[in-house]
Every structure is written in C-alpha cells, then in structure tokens.
LUMVEXBA-313854 format. One line per field, with one value per residue: residue number from 1; residue in one letter; y, z, x of N, C-alpha, C, CB in turn. Coordinates in Angstrom, 2 decimals, padded with zeros to 5 digits, m for minus. Last residue first. Glycine has a CB too. Layout:
<pts>
num = (NUM|...) .
residu = (A|...) .
nc2 = (Y|...) .
nc3 = (Z|...) .
nc1 = (X|...) .
cac2 = (Y|...) .
cac3 = (Z|...) .
cac1 = (X|...) .
cc2 = (Y|...) .
cc3 = (Z|...) .
cc1 = (X|...) .
cbc2 = (Y|...) .
cbc3 = (Z|...) .
cbc1 = (X|...) .
</pts>
This chain:
<pts>
num = (72|71|70|69|68|67|66|65|64|63|62|61|60|59|58|57|56|55|54|53|52|51|50|49|48|47|46|45|44|43|42|41|40|39|38|37|36|35|34|33|32|31|30|29|28|27|26|25|24|23|22|21|20|19|18|17|16|15|14|13|12|11|10|9|8|7|6|5|4|3|2|1) .
residu = (A|T|D|G|Q|P|A|A|L|T|N|D|R|A|L|A|I|A|E|S|L|V|A|R|D|G|I|H|N|A|L|I|L|A|L|K|A|I|A|M|D|A|Q|E|E|S|M|D|R|Q|S|N|I|L|E|A|Y|F|V|D|Q|D|R|I|N|P|E|R|I|L|P|M) .
nc2 = (024.97|026.53|028.56|029.08|029.02|027.46|023.97|021.86|020.47|019.59|017.91|015.96|014.93|013.98|012.05|010.26|009.37|008.18|006.07|004.64|003.93|002.28|000.24|m000.74|m000.48|000.61|002.24|002.14|003.12|005.70|006.64|006.61|008.39|010.78|011.11|011.61|014.05|015.59|015.51|016.81|019.39|019.96|019.95|022.16|024.22|023.14|023.28|024.50|022.67|020.61|020.10|022.21|021.20|018.99|020.27|021.80|019.71|018.55|020.70|020.88|018.38|016.51|013.64|013.39|013.37|014.85|012.57|010.58|007.61|005.28|002.03|m001.18) .
nc3 = (008.09|009.69|009.43|010.79|007.88|005.01|004.31|004.02|006.40|006.10|003.89|004.89|007.02|005.66|003.97|005.86|007.08|004.87|004.32|006.72|006.54|004.28|005.28|007.49|008.35|010.52|011.14|013.95|014.59|013.62|015.39|017.76|017.06|016.70|019.28|020.66|019.49|020.35|023.14|023.31|022.50|024.62|026.79|026.03|026.11|028.08|027.23|026.50|023.49|021.86|020.51|018.73|016.65|015.88|015.20|013.03|011.27|010.86|009.61|007.29|006.05|005.37|004.84|003.68|001.62|m000.88|m001.86|m001.00|000.63|000.14|m001.06|000.00) .
nc1 = (003.53|005.04|007.76|010.06|012.07|010.53|010.88|012.60|012.33|009.67|009.84|011.63|010.02|007.76|008.99|010.08|007.70|006.42|008.18|007.91|005.19|005.23|006.88|005.43|002.19|000.68|m001.57|m001.64|000.88|000.54|m001.42|000.11|002.17|000.71|m000.32|002.06|002.75|000.58|001.02|003.50|002.77|001.02|002.80|004.41|002.57|m000.26|m003.72|m006.07|m006.32|m005.84|m008.13|m008.34|m006.75|m008.36|m010.74|m009.84|m009.17|m011.74|m013.00|m011.48|m012.00|m014.11|m012.09|m008.93|m007.16|m005.17|m002.53|m000.86|m000.61|001.93|000.86|000.86) .
cac2 = (024.25|025.25|028.08|029.63|029.03|028.59|025.10|022.75|021.09|020.47|019.06|016.77|015.53|014.99|013.17|010.98|010.03|009.32|007.08|005.19|004.78|003.51|000.99|m000.07|m000.82|m000.62|002.01|001.78|001.75|004.84|006.48|005.86|006.99|010.23|010.90|010.40|012.90|015.39|014.98|015.42|018.64|019.92|018.97|020.83|023.89|023.87|022.52|024.41|023.79|021.14|019.06|022.27|022.40|018.81|019.29|022.47|020.64|017.78|020.21|022.02|018.73|017.64|014.34|013.56|012.15|015.07|013.50|011.96|008.47|006.44|003.25|000.00) .
cac3 = (007.13|010.25|008.65|011.33|009.35|005.65|004.68|002.86|006.11|007.20|003.85|003.71|007.26|006.71|003.41|004.92|007.87|005.54|003.30|006.34|007.64|004.27|004.08|007.69|007.18|010.66|009.75|013.17|014.97|013.02|013.98|017.69|017.35|015.61|018.16|020.98|019.37|018.92|022.59|023.72|021.72|023.25|026.74|026.22|024.83|027.92|027.43|027.93|024.32|022.58|021.43|019.99|017.38|016.27|016.28|014.22|011.74|011.47|010.89|008.21|006.50|006.29|004.66|004.92|001.85|000.25|m002.20|m000.95|m000.06|000.92|m001.10|000.00) .
cac1 = (002.67|004.63|006.61|008.83|012.02|011.24|010.03|012.43|013.63|010.04|008.95|012.00|011.34|007.62|008.24|010.96|008.76|005.81|007.94|009.22|005.65|004.43|007.27|006.72|003.01|001.44|m001.14|m002.84|000.52|001.57|m001.75|m001.15|002.48|001.52|m001.23|001.27|003.66|000.79|m000.23|003.39|003.77|000.51|001.71|005.01|003.22|001.00|m002.48|m005.76|m006.77|m004.69|m007.67|m009.11|m006.34|m006.96|m010.73|m010.38|m008.14|m010.65|m013.53|m011.51|m010.66|m014.29|m013.37|m009.68|m007.93|m006.08|m003.61|m000.36|m001.59|001.50|001.68|000.00) .
cc2 = (023.22|024.46|026.69|029.21|029.69|028.51|026.22|024.00|022.09|021.19|020.07|018.04|016.45|015.70|014.31|012.20|010.86|010.09|008.35|006.27|005.41|004.46|002.31|000.73|m000.03|m000.99|000.71|001.44|001.27|003.38|005.60|005.60|006.10|008.76|010.27|010.08|011.60|014.19|014.70|014.77|017.15|019.15|018.84|019.73|022.49|023.48|023.47|023.51|023.50|022.32|019.54|021.22|022.47|019.99|019.06|021.53|021.36|018.70|019.41|021.60|019.87|018.07|015.42|014.31|012.22|013.88|013.70|013.00|009.91|007.29|004.35|001.24) .
cc3 = (006.37|009.28|009.14|010.59|009.81|007.17|005.30|003.20|004.95|006.92|004.93|003.63|006.11|006.97|004.43|004.34|006.96|006.38|003.93|005.29|007.31|005.36|004.00|006.47|007.25|009.52|009.68|011.73|014.16|013.36|013.26|016.23|017.29|015.84|016.99|019.85|019.65|018.69|021.10|023.13|022.03|022.34|025.32|026.14|024.91|026.57|027.36|028.22|025.79|023.49|022.29|020.99|018.73|017.11|016.80|015.42|013.01|012.04|011.61|009.58|007.50|006.91|005.72|004.59|003.13|000.40|m000.96|m001.34|000.10|000.08|m000.23|000.00) .
cc1 = (003.45|003.78|006.26|007.59|010.73|011.09|010.88|011.63|013.52|011.35|009.32|011.16|011.74|008.94|008.10|010.26|009.66|006.83|007.35|009.07|007.01|004.91|006.52|007.16|004.32|002.38|m000.33|m002.46|m000.68|001.27|m000.74|m001.52|001.24|001.82|m000.49|000.30|002.90|001.71|m000.08|002.13|003.68|001.47|001.15|003.93|003.82|001.59|m001.30|m004.56|m006.49|m005.05|m006.51|m008.67|m007.05|m006.46|m009.31|m010.37|m008.60|m009.59|m012.46|m012.02|m010.65|m012.95|m013.48|m010.97|m008.74|m007.04|m004.48|m001.40|m001.12|000.55|001.08|000.90) .
cbc2 = (025.20|025.47|028.07|031.10|029.77|029.95|024.66|022.01|020.01|019.67|018.62|015.95|014.42|014.36|012.71|010.05|008.97|008.86|006.54|004.08|003.97|003.17|000.16|m001.08|m000.51|m001.71|003.21|002.93|001.67|005.23|007.84|006.62|006.87|011.02|012.23|010.58|013.04|016.67|015.97|015.31|019.16|021.35|019.38|020.75|024.94|023.56|021.38|023.90|024.06|021.57|017.82|022.11|023.66|018.63|017.96|022.99|021.66|016.83|019.34|023.13|019.10|017.25|013.34|014.33|010.94|016.39|012.97|012.10|008.28|007.29|003.74|000.00) .
cbc3 = (006.16|011.54|007.11|011.33|009.94|005.12|005.67|001.73|005.77|008.50|004.01|002.42|007.44|008.01|002.95|003.78|008.65|006.43|002.21|005.81|008.94|004.46|002.80|008.04|005.85|010.85|009.23|013.19|016.48|013.52|013.30|018.41|018.73|015.45|017.73|022.30|020.34|018.27|022.83|025.26|022.01|022.71|027.71|027.58|024.48|029.10|026.38|028.68|024.10|021.61|020.66|019.70|016.56|015.03|015.81|013.96|010.64|010.43|010.66|007.64|005.31|007.41|004.75|006.00|001.89|000.07|m003.41|m001.87|000.51|001.38|m002.54|001.24) .
cbc1 = (002.02|003.87|006.92|008.91|013.24|010.71|008.91|011.75|014.66|010.16|007.50|011.83|012.39|007.09|006.85|011.41|009.60|004.65|006.99|010.14|005.75|002.92|007.01|007.78|002.25|000.52|m000.29|m003.87|000.22|002.99|m001.84|m002.30|003.13|002.83|m001.89|000.50|004.86|001.39|m001.38|003.39|005.19|000.31|000.59|005.75|004.31|002.00|m002.34|m006.97|m008.29|m003.62|m007.27|m010.60|m006.62|m006.07|m011.33|m011.81|m007.79|m010.02|m014.81|m012.40|m009.81|m015.29|m014.58|m008.84|m007.00|m006.87|m004.45|000.83|m003.05|002.71|001.81|m000.97) .
</pts>
C-alpha cells in the first residue's frame, strides 16, 4: 500500500479544528506530547513499515524545505 499523498480527509476544516481544539488548555510541552502520541497511535494503526518510512521521509523533507517559522 503506497502512501496516499492526495487530500484524503473528509471535512478537512472540521478535522483541523478538532486537532487544534484538542490542545486547548495545554501547555506547549503537553501539546507537543499529545501530537507525538497521536503520531504513534496512527503509526501503529497504519502498521506498514514501508508507508511509515515514506511518511517520515516526506515529513522531514517538507520540514527542512520550509522557511524558518513556517509550520505548514
């Protein structure tokens, strides 16, 4: 199963709002921890090591290519 790179989340704006709201009333450290835990929970759900390796590389490359301070 290859990594899906096209938008694949129904109601993307609702999902994003839910993700942001899940961090409400958390310290920055707690919010970072919650996102890390979410990543591990979803990685476990996916389970396919090739897909996970591709996703890790994509996230890293995208992060390194983004201007400083750009979180998108």
